C-alpha positions as CSV (number, residue, x, y, z in Angstrom):
1,M,41.3,-66.3,-95.1
2,A,37.9,-64.8,-94.4
3,K,35.2,-66.0,-96.6
4,S,33.4,-63.3,-98.6
5,T,29.8,-62.9,-97.5
6,S,28.7,-60.9,-100.5
7,K,26.5,-62.8,-103.0
8,R,27.7,-63.2,-106.5
9,Q,25.6,-61.2,-108.9
10,K,24.3,-63.0,-111.9
11,P,25.2,-61.5,-115.2
12,T,22.4,-59.6,-116.8
13,V,21.1,-61.2,-119.8
14,M,20.3,-58.7,-122.6
15,D,17.6,-59.4,-125.1
16,R,19.4,-57.9,-128.1
17,I,17.0,-59.3,-130.6
18,S,13.9,-57.5,-129.1
19,N,15.8,-54.2,-129.1
20,L,16.1,-54.2,-132.9
21,S,13.8,-52.0,-134.8
22,D,10.5,-53.3,-136.2
23,S,11.7,-53.1,-139.8
24,L,14.7,-55.3,-139.0
25,L,12.7,-57.8,-137.1
26,C,10.1,-58.0,-139.9
27,H,12.9,-58.6,-142.3
28,I,14.1,-61.5,-140.2
29,L,10.5,-62.9,-139.9
30,W,10.1,-62.7,-143.7
31,F,12.3,-65.8,-144.1
32,L,9.8,-67.8,-142.0
33,T,6.4,-69.2,-142.9
34,T,3.5,-67.3,-141.4
35,K,2.8,-70.2,-139.0
36,E,6.4,-70.0,-137.7
37,A,6.2,-66.2,-137.5
38,V,3.0,-66.3,-135.5
39,V,4.7,-68.6,-132.9
40,T,7.0,-65.7,-132.0
41,S,4.1,-63.8,-130.6
42,I,4.3,-65.7,-127.4
43,L,7.8,-64.4,-126.7
44,S,6.7,-61.1,-125.1
45,S,4.3,-58.2,-125.6
46,R,6.9,-56.7,-127.9
47,W,6.4,-59.7,-130.3
48,K,2.7,-60.1,-129.9
49,T,1.6,-58.5,-133.1
50,L,4.9,-58.1,-134.9
51,W,4.2,-60.8,-137.3
52,T,1.2,-58.9,-138.7
53,L,3.7,-56.2,-139.9
54,V,5.4,-58.7,-142.2
55,P,4.2,-58.1,-145.8
56,K,4.1,-61.8,-146.5
57,F,1.4,-64.4,-146.1
58,D,2.7,-68.0,-146.3
59,F,0.5,-71.0,-145.5
60,D,0.9,-74.8,-146.3
61,S,-1.8,-77.3,-145.4
62,H,0.8,-80.1,-145.0
63,E,2.4,-78.2,-142.1
64,F,-0.7,-78.5,-140.0
65,E,-1.3,-82.1,-141.0
66,R,2.1,-83.0,-139.7
67,I,1.5,-81.3,-136.4
68,S,-1.8,-83.1,-135.9
69,S,-0.2,-86.5,-136.7
70,S,2.7,-85.9,-134.4
71,D,0.5,-85.0,-131.5
72,E,-1.8,-87.8,-132.1
73,E,1.1,-90.3,-132.0
74,Q,2.1,-88.9,-128.7
75,S,-1.3,-89.4,-127.0
76,P,-1.0,-92.2,-124.5
77,N,-4.5,-93.4,-125.0
78,Q,-6.5,-92.1,-127.9
79,H,-9.7,-94.0,-127.0
80,D,-9.8,-92.5,-123.4
81,N,-8.9,-89.0,-124.6
82,Q,-11.3,-89.0,-127.5
83,D,-13.2,-86.0,-126.2
84,Y,-10.0,-84.1,-125.7
85,G,-8.9,-85.0,-129.1
86,N,-12.0,-83.7,-130.7
87,N,-11.6,-80.4,-129.0
88,R,-7.9,-80.2,-129.7
89,Y,-8.2,-80.7,-133.5
90,R,-11.4,-79.0,-134.2
91,F,-9.7,-76.2,-136.1
92,T,-9.4,-76.8,-139.8
93,F,-7.0,-75.2,-142.3
94,T,-9.8,-72.9,-143.2
95,H,-10.4,-71.8,-139.5
96,I,-6.7,-71.1,-139.0
97,L,-6.3,-69.0,-142.2
98,T,-9.4,-67.1,-141.5
99,R,-8.3,-66.2,-138.0
100,A,-4.9,-65.1,-139.3
101,W,-6.5,-62.8,-141.8
102,A,-8.8,-61.3,-139.1
103,I,-5.8,-60.6,-136.8
104,R,-3.8,-58.9,-139.6
105,N,-6.9,-56.7,-140.4
106,L,-7.4,-55.7,-136.8
107,N,-3.8,-54.6,-136.5
108,N,-3.8,-52.6,-139.7
109,A,-1.1,-54.9,-141.2
110,N,1.1,-53.8,-144.0
111,P,-0.2,-54.7,-147.5
112,I,0.9,-58.1,-148.7
113,K,3.8,-58.3,-151.2
114,H,4.3,-62.1,-151.1
115,F,1.3,-64.5,-150.9
116,R,1.9,-68.2,-150.9
117,L,-1.0,-70.7,-150.4
118,Y,-0.4,-74.4,-150.8
119,W,-3.7,-76.3,-150.1
120,D,-3.6,-80.0,-150.8
121,S,-5.9,-81.6,-148.3
122,N,-9.4,-83.1,-148.3
123,D,-10.9,-80.0,-146.6
124,F,-10.2,-77.8,-149.6
125,D,-12.8,-75.0,-149.9
126,P,-12.7,-73.1,-153.2
127,I,-14.9,-70.3,-151.8
128,H,-12.4,-69.5,-149.1
129,A,-9.4,-70.0,-151.5
130,E,-10.9,-67.4,-153.8
131,T,-11.6,-65.0,-151.0
132,W,-8.0,-65.2,-149.8
133,V,-6.5,-64.7,-153.3
134,R,-8.8,-61.7,-153.9
135,A,-7.8,-60.2,-150.5
136,A,-4.2,-60.6,-151.5
137,L,-4.6,-58.7,-154.8
138,T,-3.4,-55.4,-153.6
139,P,-1.4,-52.8,-155.7
140,D,1.6,-53.9,-153.7
141,L,1.5,-57.6,-154.5
142,E,4.7,-58.8,-156.1
143,V,4.7,-62.6,-155.7
144,L,1.7,-64.9,-155.9
145,D,2.4,-68.7,-155.5
146,V,-0.7,-70.9,-155.3
147,L,-0.9,-74.7,-155.3
148,I,-4.2,-76.7,-155.1
149,G,-4.5,-80.5,-154.9
150,I,-4.5,-82.1,-158.2
151,S,-7.8,-83.8,-157.5
152,Q,-9.4,-80.5,-156.8
153,R,-10.6,-77.7,-159.2
154,F,-10.0,-74.1,-158.5
155,N,-10.9,-71.4,-161.0
156,L,-8.6,-68.4,-160.6
157,P,-10.6,-65.2,-160.0
158,S,-11.0,-63.0,-163.0
159,T,-9.7,-60.0,-161.0
160,L,-6.3,-61.5,-160.9
161,F,-5.9,-60.7,-164.6
162,N,-7.0,-57.0,-164.1
163,Y,-5.6,-55.9,-160.8
164,A,-2.3,-57.5,-160.4
165,K,-0.2,-54.8,-162.2
166,S,2.7,-54.9,-159.7
167,L,3.0,-58.7,-159.9
168,V,6.6,-59.8,-160.8
169,V,6.4,-63.6,-160.1
170,L,3.4,-65.9,-160.7
171,K,3.4,-69.5,-159.7
172,L,0.3,-71.7,-160.4
173,K,0.3,-75.4,-159.7
174,K,-1.8,-78.5,-160.2
175,G,-5.6,-78.2,-159.6
176,I,-5.9,-74.6,-160.9
177,V,-8.0,-73.7,-163.9
178,V,-6.6,-70.8,-166.0
179,N,-9.1,-68.8,-168.0
180,P,-8.0,-65.2,-168.6
181,P,-11.0,-62.9,-169.5
182,S,-11.0,-61.4,-173.0
183,S,-10.9,-58.0,-171.5
184,S,-7.9,-58.6,-169.4
185,F,-5.3,-55.9,-168.7
186,G,-2.7,-58.6,-168.1
187,F,0.5,-58.5,-166.1
188,P,2.5,-55.5,-167.1
189,S,5.3,-56.2,-164.5
190,L,5.4,-60.0,-164.6
191,K,8.9,-61.4,-165.2
192,T,8.7,-65.0,-164.0
193,L,5.8,-67.4,-164.7
194,L,5.5,-71.0,-163.5
195,L,2.7,-73.2,-164.7
196,Q,2.8,-76.7,-163.3
197,S,0.2,-79.2,-164.5
198,V,-2.6,-76.6,-164.5
199,R,-5.7,-76.8,-166.6
200,Y,-6.7,-74.6,-169.5
201,T,-10.3,-73.9,-170.5
202,N,-9.6,-74.3,-174.2
203,G,-6.8,-74.8,-176.7
204,D,-6.1,-71.0,-176.9
205,T,-5.9,-70.2,-173.3
206,F,-2.2,-70.8,-172.9
207,S,-1.4,-68.4,-175.8
208,E,-3.9,-65.8,-174.4
209,L,-2.1,-66.0,-171.1
210,L,1.4,-65.4,-172.6
211,S,0.0,-62.5,-174.5
212,C,-0.8,-60.9,-171.1
213,C,2.8,-60.9,-170.1
214,P,4.6,-58.2,-172.2
215,V,7.8,-58.2,-170.3
216,L,8.1,-62.0,-169.5
217,Q,11.7,-63.2,-169.1
218,N,11.4,-66.6,-167.3
219,L,9.0,-69.3,-168.1
220,Y,8.8,-72.7,-166.2
221,L,6.1,-74.8,-167.9
222,E,5.0,-78.4,-167.1
223,T,2.1,-79.5,-169.1
224,Y,0.3,-82.4,-170.8
225,I,-0.3,-82.5,-174.6
226,P,-3.9,-83.7,-175.2
227,N,-4.6,-86.3,-177.9
228,Y,-6.5,-83.8,-180.1
229,D,-3.6,-81.4,-180.4
230,N,-0.1,-82.4,-181.8
231,N,1.2,-78.7,-182.1
232,F,2.5,-76.7,-179.3
233,K,3.7,-73.1,-179.7
234,I,5.4,-70.6,-177.4
235,T,5.7,-67.1,-178.6
236,V,7.4,-64.6,-176.1
237,P,9.7,-61.9,-177.6
238,T,11.2,-61.0,-174.3
239,L,11.8,-64.5,-173.0
240,K,15.3,-65.3,-171.8
241,T,14.9,-68.5,-169.9
242,L,12.6,-71.5,-170.7
243,H,12.2,-74.7,-168.8
244,L,9.8,-76.8,-170.6
245,S,8.4,-80.3,-169.6
246,L,5.9,-82.0,-171.9
247,Y,3.9,-85.0,-171.0
248,S,2.1,-87.1,-173.6
249,N,1.0,-90.6,-174.5
250,L,0.7,-89.7,-178.2
251,Q,1.7,-92.4,-180.7
252,R,2.2,-89.9,-183.5
253,D,4.5,-87.0,-184.4
254,C,4.3,-83.8,-182.4
255,R,5.4,-80.3,-183.4
256,L,7.0,-77.8,-181.0
257,E,7.5,-74.2,-182.1
258,I,9.4,-71.7,-179.9
259,N,9.5,-68.2,-181.1
260,A,11.7,-66.3,-178.6
261,P,14.3,-64.0,-180.2
262,A,15.8,-63.1,-176.8
263,L,16.1,-66.7,-175.5
264,K,19.4,-67.6,-173.9
265,Y,18.7,-70.8,-171.9
266,L,16.4,-73.6,-173.0
267,H,15.7,-76.8,-171.0
268,F,13.4,-79.1,-172.8
269,R,12.1,-82.4,-171.2
270,S,9.7,-84.8,-172.8
271,L,8.2,-87.6,-170.8
272,H,6.4,-90.5,-172.2
273,L,4.7,-93.6,-170.5
274,D,8.0,-95.5,-170.6
275,P,10.9,-95.8,-168.0
276,H,13.7,-95.2,-170.7
277,F,15.1,-91.8,-171.6
278,T,17.6,-90.4,-173.9
279,E,19.4,-87.1,-173.6
280,L,20.4,-84.6,-176.3
281,K,22.3,-81.3,-175.8
282,L,22.6,-78.5,-178.2
283,V,24.7,-75.3,-178.0
284,C,24.4,-72.7,-180.7
285,G,24.8,-69.0,-181.1
286,M,21.3,-68.3,-180.0
287,F,21.7,-69.9,-176.6
288,S,24.1,-69.9,-173.8
289,H,22.8,-73.4,-173.0
290,A,20.2,-75.8,-174.3
291,C,19.3,-79.3,-173.0
292,F,16.8,-81.8,-174.3
293,I,15.9,-84.7,-172.1
294,G,13.1,-87.2,-172.9
295,L,11.8,-90.2,-174.6
296,L,11.8,-88.8,-178.1
297,I,13.4,-89.2,-181.6
298,L,14.4,-85.8,-182.9
299,Q,13.4,-85.9,-186.5
300,Y,13.9,-82.3,-187.6
301,L,15.5,-79.1,-186.1
302,S,15.8,-75.9,-187.8
303,L,16.7,-72.4,-186.7
304,R,15.4,-69.5,-188.9
305,R,15.1,-65.9,-188.0
306,N,15.6,-66.7,-184.3
307,T,12.7,-69.2,-184.3
308,L,13.5,-72.7,-183.2
309,N,11.4,-75.5,-184.6
310,L,11.4,-78.9,-183.4
311,T,9.6,-81.9,-184.9
312,F,9.9,-85.2,-183.0
313,A,8.2,-88.5,-182.6
314,M,7.1,-90.0,-179.4
315,R,8.4,-93.6,-179.9
316,K,10.0,-96.1,-177.7
317,I,13.7,-96.1,-177.7
318,I,15.3,-99.4,-176.8
319,P,18.7,-99.0,-175.0
320,S,21.5,-101.0,-176.5
């Protein structure tokens, strides 16, 4: 039998993903962090600036710290390659974000709808952080998620309270100082608010912030009750879901008042400087579910005109 002299043709590999529309590719890149999306720019000229069209800016300082640590561990001789290492790691988190912003602006990128900045490192720069938050405050912004290291101090720009009319989700965490101006227009579209261990300029700041949210439905609050204040009040007529975590080392009674006629789900957690906890659950007509977790003795509970009043004492509970 004669051998065939014809060469076998290799099957043609089609790049189906690159043939998709820009809008569909941007939708796929939406589920990545900005760092991961930028990496796709090396695939081909088709992908070079595609990431700038994604209306999302998502950076976490820990991601870059892990990369540097991993590469340093792989270095065969850090002492001999000291000069190389200095050149390799000269870019700080500030440099990287500044460059990313510049590239987006050069390519006439789409306005940002989702902005996430997690900056918990020693090179934190409040001036750059404020610049980026201000730049993200466009009429299209819907989600703002900012975390600053607990040891730092970052004052939110006052423009946030006047120009974030389209904001639907606001998440503020740790080293952020909240101080809404007296002339604030507030957040007319905000439905979800998360405040995790942030700082307030005075005792009225929290109430003033809530008053800026006329359609708020979901509140996630983790806060510390100072020694000079044993009353904590939440008044939101439109609130449907409340996750509340209170921290305190008070040795006296504390009063919590929740005035939320539309509330359907309540999760309350009280933490004291003690490893023992007790759990209480409550279900009534006002709620679809309510849960109380914490080191507390529930002394008084009343429900009048859709206002839930709790009076509890922060005292040690000895398990039997």
